[in-house]
N, C-alpha and C positions, 0 to 999 in steps of 0.2 A: 561578236563575241571572238569572232577569227580571226579580225583586224586589230583585237586590241590586243590577244596574244603575240600576233605573229609581231606588234611594237613595243612590247615588255621582250620577246625574245631581242629582239633587235637590239632594247634599248641597254640590255643584259651585253650585250657582245661590246656592243662602244665603249661600256663602261673597264669591261674585258682589256680592251684598246687600251686605256687610259689606266688598267692594273698597270698591262705591261712597261707602260712607261713610251711607249710609242716608238720613235725611229729617233728622237738625244731629246726624250726625257719631254716631262710635260715646260708649261708656259704658258707666259698671260701675251707672247709674242701674236697668237692669231685674233685677238684682239686690237690689235695697233693700226691703226687707220693710216700709218706711213708708209708699210707693206705693201699697201695697194700698188701692181703694177702700171694704172693708170691713175694716180691718184682719186682726188675726190670725185672724178665724172665715172672712173672705173667702179665707184662707191652707189654713185648714187643709178649707174644702169644694172649695177647689180641687186638693186633693191624691188625691182620690179618682179624679181625672179625669189626672193624676199618676203615679197604678196603671193603672189603665187602659191607658196610653199602655207600661210595661212587661208587663203582662199575656200571659203564653203564654209567658216564660224556662223555665215550669217545662216546660214538652211533654217536654223533653229526659227527663226524670225517669221520663215515660211513655215513650217514644217511643223511648230511648235502648238499654233492655233488651236490642232486640236487636242489638244492639252487639254488633263482637267484648269488648271491653275495656267492661264498661259503667263499673264502680269509675273506673277513670280519665276515660271519655269525657265522663260524664255531668257531676261536676263543674265541668272544664271548659267542657261546653257551654253551662254555667247561669251561671258566671262571666265567660264571656267574650261571650256573650247579653246583659248587663247592664251589661260597660263596655261597649260597643257602643249600645249603644241607650242609653244617657248621654249617651257624648259626641253621639251623632247628634239626643236630644231638643234639648240643652242650645245645639246651633247652631243647629238649625231654631227653635226660642224665641225664640233673643235676638235672629235673624237679624231675624224679623217685629216681634217690638219695637222697634227700631230703624226700622225699616223704614217703620213706623208711625209711629215719633215717638213718646218716651217717655212725650207729653203726653197723647195720642192712643188711648189703650189704650180709650176706650169706641166706636170704629170701628172696632175689630181684633176688639170682642168682639160686633160687630152685622154683621159682615161673616160672609157663609155661604161666604162659598169663598176663604178667607183667602190660601194660597199664592198662587191663581191672580194675585189685585190684586197680591200684590207683585213674582210672576216679571211680570206686565204691564209692571208700573209701570217694574220697573228693568232686565232686559231684555227687551223686547219683546211682542207678543202671539202671535208664533212660539210661544218657549219658553212662554207661558201654557197654551197648547192643549197644547202637550207634558205639561206637571205634570198637568194635567188627566188625558191618557189612562193619565199615572203611575199617579195617584190611583187609577184603577177598576183599572191592575194587582193594586196596592197592597191594596187592600180585596177581588178577589176573591183573591187567593193569602193573604191572613189567614183569609178565609172558607174556603177549602180546609184550612188547616192547624190549625184552632179543629175541623175537622170530623172532620179525625183523630185530632185526640187524642182530642174523646167520646166516640167510636166504640173508639178505644184504652181509654179508661175504662172506658166501661161493657159494654165486655168481658173487661176485670181483675174488675173486680167482679162482675158475675155470674157468671165462670170460681169465685172466692169464694163463691157465694153470697147476696155481700150484694145482688144484685138476680136481677128473674128472670131462669134460666138462659136462659130464649130468646138474653139480648145475648151470650150465648157460645159463640153459632152459629156457623160460617163459611161462607163460600159454596160450594158444591160442586168449583167449577171454578178461584175464585181466591182461596181462602180466606181473602178478606178479611171484617172482623166486618161485613155486611150490613145485619142486623136491626138497628142503633147507630146506621147511617149514617143510612136511614133515619127513622129515632123522632128522630136529633137533628136532622133538614134539616124535619121536621113540626113538630118544636115553632119552629125557627127562622122557619119562615112563618107558622106562627098568630102568634107575638109579633110579626113584623111586620108583619100583616096589622092586626093587631090595633089596635095603638101608631098605626102610622100612619094608620088610618082616619081616625081623630083629634086629630093633628097636619099639618109638614110634615116633610121628612127631617132640619134640621138637629138639632129637636126630639127626633124618634124615637130619632137616635143616642145623641143627651143622655140621654135618660131610659134607655136600655136600657144606652147605659154604664156609667151610672151606679150605677144596680140590680145590673148582674153585676157590677162593682168592690168595690160594700158588700159582696154573696157571695166573694169573693175574698178582702176585708180579713178576712171571718171565717174562713178556711182560713188564712190564712197566720197570723190568731194562733194558732188554735190550732196551726201549727205550730211555731210559737214557742217556745209552751205546750209541745211536743213533745221538743224541742230540748234543753229546763233540764231536762225529766222524766228523760230518754232520757242527759240525763251521766254517771251513776253506771252506765248497764249495760255489757256486754259490749265492745258496739260500741266507746265510747269509753276502752277499752285498751289498743285499738293505738298503737303509739311514736306519739306528737306531743310536739311542741314545746310551750315554753311557753304562748307568745304561742296560737298555735292553741286551745289548752285557757282561757284569759284568755276569747278571743275568742267560743269558746261559749257562755259565761255572762255576757256583757256584749253584742251583738249581738242578741243576742234580748228581750233587759230595751229597749234601745233601740226595736226593731222595734216592741214590746209597748207603749211607749210613741204611736211616731207612729201607727201603726194605729187606738188607741184615739180620739187625737186629733182623727185622719180623720174618722174614725167617728161619733165627737159631734159633730166643727164639720157634719157632715152634715146632722143634724139637729134643732141649733140656731144658730141662728138657723131657725125653719120656709122652708125653700128655696119658691120660688112655684112654683104648679100650674105643668105638669102634674111637675116635676124634686119634689118632696114625695110623689110615690106610688112612690116608687123603694124606701124603706124595709117598704114593704107587702107590694109586689110580691116581694121579699127572703125577708119573714116567709108569702108563698102559697109561696113554692117550697119552704121546711123546712117546713112544714105535709103537702105531700104527699109531701114526702120520709119522711118522721112516720106519712104513715098508710100509705106503701106501705111502709113495712116491718115497722108491724103489722100489714098486711094475710101479708104473708109472712110473717111469725109464725104466725099464726092457724092461716094452711095447713100448719105445719109444713114450711115449706120450708129453712129454719137460719135464715138469716143468723149464720150462725159470725164475728161480727167476731175472737173471742178466736183461733183457731187461723188464720184467715188473717193476720192480724196478724203471729201468731209465726213464722209460715210467712214471711213477707215480711222479718218482721229476719233470719230464718237464711240466707235467701237473703239480703239483704243481708253479713249476716258473710263468709258463704262467698266473696263478690267478694272485699271488702277485704282477705279476710285468709286468705292460705294455706293448703290441709290442713297441719295437725302444725306451726301456728306459736306457738312459744314463746311470745308475747308472753300468747299468749291462759293 
């Protein structure tokens, strides 16, 4: 609830900035790709941070299974969160752009606290301090959400023998996946300490957010490929409109093109240090995961991906189509 209040307040302040006319009046120039200082490559590199802003919408797929009607609740939660996030980020980004002035993007880029600056400039220092507090609340809420999501996913893959079984343990009193919570907290602490020791907070957040989003791009790409492969499977035999069927083929292709370009633009041209380390961080994590999978396999722990995937698909079909439905 506090997070929603923070977003509503910040959105209202951004509208106030627009009502003031910004630095040089309102215009469509912030949406003009030709004004990008580094051309299309700059837009492509910036896309990974755009993806970072939307990351987390997929949490409904992992956490929503405990809802009463997951087949209805999960898709709606994902779609509505994407639409809401898009409108909110477009509003804030546009307000910041016209607030600094379209010709002063370098000043915006160099500002470590742009929301504080713009709100203080147009609404006063008191509101700027309130925004600072809201940013802290938002960051804390985001951290809690990520912790819940991470621990739940670790619990799921541990239950399906795709990770050490210890992650599938629940707390005897509270029933929470406490092993996953402790593990995720330690990983976050080590990463923040390792990166934070060598740079400032802004750069640390940029590097970790960039590396995290590159990993998400790979995951989203695999999901898009999975949708294309699954179009002929039983789940798509459910009665659907022609428009939905066409979208199931076109949208994943568009997603793959955008994701691929964003990934490419994050590598070429080579970004400055330490942002150039982001692909290596992602590669290191993938290597650790593969080594862990190999070690578990060697110990005979199973890693039964096929049966786990089959079980998950059967569960999805059960949720979507009632037993005895003639469409199947």
